[in-house]
C-alpha positions in Angstrom: 61.5 91.1 102.5 61.7 87.5 104.1 62.8 87.7 107.5 65.2 84.8 108.8 63.7 82.7 111.6 67.1 82.5 113.7 68.0 82.9 116.8 70.9 84.3 118.6 71.3 83.0 122.1 72.7 85.5 124.4 73.5 88.1 121.7 73.0 91.7 121.8 73.6 94.1 119.3 76.9 96.0 119.6 78.1 93.6 122.6 81.9 93.2 122.3 82.7 89.5 123.0 86.2 89.3 123.3 85.8 87.0 126.5 88.1 83.4 125.7 87.7 82.1 129.0 84.5 79.6 128.3 85.7 78.9 125.2 82.4 80.5 123.5 82.4 80.4 119.7 81.9 84.3 119.3 85.2 85.5 120.4 87.3 88.5 118.5 84.1 89.6 116.8 82.1 92.7 117.3 78.5 91.7 117.3 77.8 95.4 115.9 78.3 93.7 112.7 75.2 91.1 113.0 72.4 92.9 111.5 69.0 90.9 111.2 67.7 91.6 107.3 64.3 92.8 107.3 63.2 96.7 107.0 67.3 97.4 106.3 67.5 94.3 103.9 67.4 96.7 100.7 69.7 99.4 101.9 72.4 96.8 102.8 71.5 95.0 99.4 70.5 90.9 99.4 70.6 88.1 96.8 67.0 87.0 95.6 65.4 85.4 93.2 64.2 81.9 92.0 66.0 79.1 92.2 63.7 76.9 90.6 66.0 75.3 87.9 69.8 74.5 88.2 69.8 77.4 85.6 68.2 80.0 87.3 70.4 79.3 90.6 73.7 79.3 88.3 72.6 82.8 87.3 72.1 84.1 90.7 75.6 82.7 92.0 77.1 84.7 89.0 75.9 87.8 90.6 77.0 87.1 94.1 79.9 89.2 95.3 80.6 87.1 98.5 81.8 83.7 97.7 81.0 81.0 99.8 84.8 80.4 100.6 84.9 84.3 101.3 81.9 83.1 104.0 84.1 80.2 105.1 87.4 82.0 105.7 85.5 85.1 107.4 84.0 83.0 109.7 86.7 80.6 110.8 89.0 83.8 110.9 86.6 85.5 113.5 84.9 82.4 115.3 86.5 79.9 117.6 85.9 76.4 116.9 86.2 74.1 113.3 84.2 74.9 110.1 82.4 71.4 109.4 80.2 72.6 106.5 78.4 75.3 104.7 75.6 75.4 102.5 74.2 77.9 100.1 70.5 78.2 101.4 67.5 79.9 100.3 64.2 81.4 102.2 61.2 83.2 100.8 63.1 84.0 97.8 66.4 85.1 99.8 69.9 83.4 99.5 72.0 83.1 102.5 75.4 81.2 103.3 74.7 78.6 106.6 78.2 77.9 108.1 78.9 75.2 110.8 81.1 75.1 113.2 81.7 73.0 116.2 84.1 73.2 119.6 84.6 71.7 122.3 81.6 73.9 124.1 79.1 72.9 121.7 78.0 74.2 117.8 77.1 77.0 116.2 75.3 78.1 112.7 76.6 81.2 111.3 74.4 82.8 108.5 76.0 85.2 106.1 74.4 87.6 103.6 76.3 86.3 100.0 75.6 90.1 98.8 78.0 91.7 101.0 79.4 89.5 103.7 77.9 90.3 106.7 76.6 88.3 109.8 72.7 87.9 109.7 72.3 86.0 112.5 74.0 83.3 114.7 72.4 80.1 116.0 74.6 78.8 118.9 74.1 75.8 121.0 76.2 74.9 124.2 75.4 72.2 127.0 74.1 69.7 123.7 71.3 67.7 124.5 72.6 64.2 124.9 71.0 62.4 121.7 73.5 64.8 119.7 76.5 65.0 121.8 78.0 61.4 119.9 77.6 63.3 116.9 78.6 66.3 117.7 81.9 64.9 119.4 82.5 62.6 116.4 82.6 65.6 114.5 84.8 68.0 116.8 87.2 64.7 116.7 87.3 64.6 113.1 88.0 68.3 112.5 90.5 68.1 115.2 92.4 65.2 113.0 91.7 66.6 110.0 95.0 67.2 107.8 93.2 69.7 105.5 91.3 72.9 105.8 87.7 72.7 104.5 88.8 75.5 101.8 91.5 73.2 101.1 89.3 70.4 100.3 87.2 72.8 98.2 90.2 73.7 96.1 90.6 69.8 95.5 87.2 69.4 94.8 87.5 72.6 92.3 90.4 71.2 90.4 88.5 68.0 89.6 85.0 69.5 88.4 84.2 72.9 87.4 81.4 74.8 88.9 80.3 77.2 91.5 80.5 75.0 95.1 76.8 75.1 97.1 77.1 72.6 99.6 80.4 71.2 101.8 80.1 68.5 104.7 82.2 66.8 106.6 81.4 63.4 106.6 82.6 61.0 109.8 80.5 57.6 109.1 83.2 57.1 105.9 86.1 55.7 105.7 88.4 57.5 105.7 86.6 60.5 106.8 85.7 62.9 104.0 84.3 66.6 103.0 81.4 66.1 100.5 81.3 68.8 98.2 78.6 69.6 95.7 78.9 71.8 92.7 76.7 73.1 90.4 77.8 74.0 86.3 74.8 74.8 84.5 72.6 71.7 84.4 75.1 69.5 85.6 75.9 68.6 89.5 79.2 67.3 91.0 79.7 65.6 94.0 83.6 65.0 94.9 84.4 63.1 98.3 88.1 64.8 99.7 89.6 62.1 102.0 90.5 64.5 105.4 93.8 62.5 105.7 95.8 63.5 102.5 93.6 65.1 100.4 93.0 62.4 98.1 89.4 62.2 96.1 87.9 59.2 97.3 84.7 59.4 95.1 83.5 61.9 92.0 79.4 61.2 90.9 78.1 63.8 87.9 74.6 64.1 87.6 73.7 65.4 84.5 
């Protein structure tokens, strides 16, 4: 069983992080649920396989019990901050969702098992290095100003293109700011850009 090489700063298993005064991401969430999938992986269940082709990945996605949207909703309701990106990732044959958040104190990545929705790790950064601060502040400002949530943007994209959503990212250098959403349907890859100010589709590309 592969072990995700992730780090959770200042996190203890079983810690009740209900503190909100410092503005931490980990509020309203009992970290007893955070279980790193190593020896326990076979008991808890994982989504594993080869993603050598789009067809292989589609077959795996058909087996997923906890969708990318489910992961976003769970993270958004359990953590402080704004979800600005999510992607289906693979490491050593094991798949997981990487959900990115930003807040006024920094940014965090939350890793979620698509087999059961269990959080398998957190990578939290506070006091970000200067070279990252402008990008972080720009993305936070864009998330705060957005008129629609990331899930609402996904729904717009799914009305335009068929397939499994495999990646969403908030793009702040475009005008207007957009959520860039990638979908996979068989061998066909689609990319839909949804404006954060009014939910309109600003770009649509299909790669057969």
